C-alpha positions in Angstrom: -13.5 48.6 62.2 -13.8 51.6 60.1 -12.1 50.2 56.9 -15.4 49.6 55.2 -16.5 53.2 55.9 -14.2 54.8 53.4 -15.7 52.9 50.4 -12.4 51.9 48.8 -11.3 48.4 48.1 -8.5 47.1 50.3 -6.6 44.0 50.9 -6.8 42.5 54.4 -3.9 40.1 55.0 -4.6 37.3 57.4 -1.5 35.2 58.4 -1.9 31.5 58.7 -0.7 31.6 62.3 -3.8 33.4 63.3 -6.3 31.3 61.3 -8.3 28.5 62.6 -10.1 26.5 59.9 -11.6 28.7 57.2 -12.2 31.8 59.4 -9.8 34.3 60.8 -9.5 34.7 64.6 -8.2 38.1 65.6 -7.0 38.7 69.1 -9.5 40.5 71.3 -6.7 42.9 72.4 -6.1 43.8 68.8 -9.8 44.4 68.2 -10.0 46.6 71.2 -6.9 48.5 70.2 -8.3 49.4 66.7 -11.9 49.8 67.6 -11.8 53.5 68.3 -9.1 54.5 65.8 -10.8 56.8 63.4 -7.4 58.1 62.3 -7.0 54.9 60.3 -9.9 55.8 58.1 -8.5 59.4 57.8 -5.0 58.1 56.8 -6.3 55.7 54.2 -8.5 58.5 52.7 -5.5 60.8 52.7 -3.3 58.4 50.9 -6.0 57.3 48.4 -7.9 60.5 47.6 -6.1 63.7 48.6 -3.3 65.6 47.0 -0.9 64.8 49.8 -1.5 61.1 49.2 -0.9 61.5 45.5 2.3 63.3 46.2 3.4 60.5 48.5 2.7 57.9 45.8 4.7 59.9 43.2 7.6 60.2 45.6 7.4 56.5 46.4 7.5 55.6 42.7 10.5 57.9 42.3 12.4 56.2 45.1 11.4 52.8 43.7 13.0 53.7 40.4 16.1 55.0 42.1 16.4 51.8 44.1 16.0 49.6 41.1 18.6 51.6 39.2 21.1 51.5 42.1 20.7 47.7 42.7 20.6 46.7 39.0 23.8 45.3 37.4 26.2 48.3 37.0 24.2 50.4 39.5 26.0 52.2 42.3 24.8 49.9 45.1 25.5 46.8 43.0 29.0 48.0 42.2 29.7 49.0 45.9 28.5 45.6 47.1 30.6 43.8 44.4 33.7 45.8 45.5 33.0 44.9 49.2 32.7 41.2 48.4 35.9 41.2 46.4 37.7 43.0 49.3 36.3 40.5 51.8 37.6 37.6 49.8 41.1 39.2 49.5 41.3 39.4 53.3 39.4 36.3 54.2 
């Protein structure tokens, strides 16, 4: 499938609804769909090895920090949601 070609560890998630016994059964249509997709390997390499991927990871971590700050007690999103709930109870 190409994922083993790039020599990096990865996590393959198999949902219980597509499992039968101890082995995964993947739909033939799915296997045909991904069989010739070399761009999957390219994208994984880009994210894991290249500068663009490292920049993407840094930006993701920045956004993660902003989201945590906004949703934490006293954060902007937390306060806005709290205000919304109080208004809803006033009118409900």
